[in-house]
N, C-alpha and C positions, 0 to 999 in steps of 0.2 A: 411433467418436467416444466420448470419455471425459468424464464430469463428476466433478470432485473438489470437495469442500466442506471448508472450514476456517474459522479465525477470525483476526482481526487481533491476533495476540499470544497468549502463553500464560502471561505473568508479571504481568499487571495486578494492582495491589495489591488492588483490590476483589474480583477473582476469587479470589485466595488467601485473603483475609480471610473471604469468605462460607463457605468450607469445604464447599462442595457439589459441586465438580467433582473435585478431587483427593482420593484416598482417604487415610485416616488413615495417618500415617507417611511420606507423600510430601512431604517437607519440604526437599529439596535441589534445586538447579537441575538437576542431572542426572536425578533421579527424576521431576521434573515434566515435563521434555521427553520422557523415555522413556514416561511414561504418556500424555501428549498424543498422541504418535506412535502409540500403540496404539489410539487412538480416531479419529484423523483422518489422511488421507493428505497434508495440505497445511496450511501455516501462513504467515502474513504477518509478517515481522520489522518490527514497528512502531517499535522502538527505533532503527532505523537512520535514521529521520527526525530524531530529537532529538539524536543525536550520531553521529560517524563510527563505523562498525562496525570490527571488528578481525578479522584473519585468524586470530588465536588462538581467538576465540569460534567462528568459522566451522568451524575444524577440530574443535573439541569437539562442535559440533552435528552435524557429519557422522558422528562416531564414535558418537553417542548415538541415532541414528535409523536405521531399517532401509533397505535399498536400495529405491528407488522413492519414498521420502518426498521432498516438495518444499517448498523455502523460497522464497517470494516476498519480495523486499526492497523497502522504501520507500526512495526516494532521500533523501539528506541535504537538510535543509530549505533550505540556502543555494542549492542547485542549482535548487530549485523556486520561487525568487523570494520566499521567506518571510524575514521579519526574523530575524536570527540573532545571538545574543549572542556576543561574542568568548570568553566563558567556556566555551562548548561546542566551540570549535575545539581541535584538538590543541595542546598547550601550546607547542610550539616554533613553530607557525605563529602563534599568538596573540602570542608574544613577538616574532617577526619583524615582525608588523604594528605592534606598539608601537614597536619600535626604528626602523622606517621613519619614524615621526612624520608620516605623511601627514595633511593636514587632512581628507581624506575618510574616514579611519578613526578618528582620535583624538578627534574631537568628537562621535561617535555612540555612544549606548548600544547600538544594534543595527546590524549591518552587513547589506548586501544584496550580491547577486552582483556588481553593477556597481561596488561599492566596492573590490573586491579587485584587486590588481595581477595581471597576466597570469601571472606565474610562480607566484603563490600559487594561482590557479585551477587551473593545470596540476597542481600538487602535490596538491591536494585530490582532483582526479579520479583521479590515479594511485593514491593511497592507498585511495580508495573501491573501485576495481576490484581492487586487491590483496587487500582484505578479502573479496571475493566468491570468490576463486580456489579455496580448499579445497572449497567447495560445488560450484563449476563442475567441478572435476576429478573429483569423486565423483558427478557427474550428479544432484545434489540441488538445483541452482539452477534456479528457474523463471523468473519475470519480475521485472524491476526496475520498480517502480511510481513514476512521477512524478506526484504529486498537486499540481498547480500552484496557487499562491495565488489567492484570489478576485480580486485586482487584476491578475492576468495575463489580459489580454483578447485578443481576436482581432486587435488592431491590429498593423500591420506589425512594430514593434519587438519586441513580445512573441512574435509568430510566429517571428521570427528567433531568439529565445532558445530556444523549443521546438526549433527546427531544430538549434541548436547542441548541445542536450542529446542529441538523437537521434544526431548525428554523433559525439559523445564516447562514446556507448554502442554504436558499431558492432560487430556480432558478438554482441550480447546481445539477448535478447527484452525489449523495452521496452513497458510499458503506460502509457497516459496517461489521467489523470483530471483534467478541468478542473473548476473551481469557478465560473468566471464564466459567466453565462448567454449571453453574446454568442457563445460558440463553437458552441452547438448550438441556437440559436433558428431559427425558420423560414427566415430569410434566409441564415444562415451555415452551417447544418448540412451541406448538400451539399459546400461548400468544405472544411469541417473534416474530414469523413470522407474526402474525396478526398486531402487533405494527409496524413492518417494512412495511408491505403492505399499511397500512393506511397512512403512511407518504411517500410512494413511495421510500423508501430506498432500496438499493440493498443488499440482503443477500449474504455474502461472504462464499462460500463453501470451507472448509479447508481440505487439506490433510496434515497430520502431524503424528509424531510417535504415534503408537496405545497404547503404554503402559505407558504414562505419565498422570499425573492428571491435570496439569495446562494447559489444552487446551480445546477448545470448541469441542462439538460433531460434527461429520461430518453429515450434513443434506443436501441431494440433493433436493433443492427446489428453487423456483424463487419467488421473492417478487416485482419485478419491470419488467413489460413486455418489457421494452426497453433494459435492460441489465442484464445478468447473469454474475457472476464472480467466478472463481475457482482459489485459490492460493495454490500452492504446496510448502510446507516448508521442504520437505524431511522427512525421517522416522528414523532419528538417535536418538534413545533413550538416548544414552550416552552423547550426546552433547547438548541436549535440555535445560538443566539447568547448564550452564557452570560456573556460579559464576561471581562475579564482575570483570569487566575489559576485559572480553572475547569479541572478535569481532563477528559481525553478521555472517561473513563468516565461522567462526569456529563453531558457533552454528548450522548453517544450512548446515553443511558439509555432503552431501549425494548425491550419484549418482544413479538416478533411472535406473533400468534395463529396457531393452526393453519389457520384460514380464510385469513389473509393469505399464509401460506407456500404453501398449496395453490394460491392464485391465481397465485403466482409460478412454480410448477412448470411450467405449460404454456409460459410464455414462455422459461424456461430450457431446456426440452427442445427447443423450436423453434430457439433460437439455437445449441444444441449440434450440430445437424445441419450447421452451416455451418463448423465448425472441428474440428480433430483433437482438441483438448482444450478443456474449459471449466472455469474456476476460479470457484467461488462463495465469496466471502469475507464473513463476518459481522463487521461493525465495530461492532455494538452491544455495546460491551465493558464494560458495567456488571455487576459480579458475574459470574454464570455464564450470563447471558442469551444471549450469542453462542454459547457451547458447546451449550446446550440447543437453541437454534433450529437450529444447524447439524446436530446429531444428528437432529432431527426432519425437517429437509429431506432428509438422506441417506436416512432411512427412506422418505420419500415418493417419492424418486427410485429407491429400490431398491438402494442401494449401502452398502458398509461401508469401513472404513479399509483393509482388506487386499484388498477387491474393489470398486474404483470402479465407478460406474455406466457401463454400456455402452449407447449409444443406437443 
């Protein structure tokens, strides 16, 4: 059993601006990724949530990282039920939607998955999978993470949407992180975990502020024997709901103490005995907090970028 640690991204503006993680002179996209991959065995491509990824970038990332390095990808936001501006869609698709002049698309500032015609949905899925292919071919693709919107509940219609996403991603390792508490509350947790197991979806274990309502419960369980996943969002109650326009780095501004990380180590080691691999992703992406915490965690677990933890 293997434990790998990494962070949610390597190009956050606040990370680069703080000048503490990347060495002097490490100022190009290529240099930063090569340096990051010398420190960690794993990274999450956070940018794939905000806009459609490209095969060109994936090919470059494959060339700039060593064999064995792993990229987890976030699913594009329209797939996960989030509001999506037409401006972030591929230009030809945005133009096709505009030309169609459908009332469901032209009168809205933001679109949702349900607003898209079936042929547009199919094309977006096709392009998303196409973008993953260079990393898949070079065995650098890990899991595709579906972080569903807080308003995606365990109600039947939303469950059907999660099921559709799983079907669209057949043949890939898919991780699921819910944000609505109804999925993993005392009543629904057994049903949700059974649903994930049946479809071999990876249950994402969440560490997040304890005193907020719009978060899923933390349940230490495994639903896919090949992969367990832990994502750490920090525990900053005050910034969890920052309002419109706030950056992700501001929302997840939290520096885990060594004592907090040490408390997590036992749970991570225990969960790792139930899966072939365990991914631990730090999403506290303000400045270099995630990188520092991930390096500390790796040290506590006894691993390095080139020699992951063996349990």
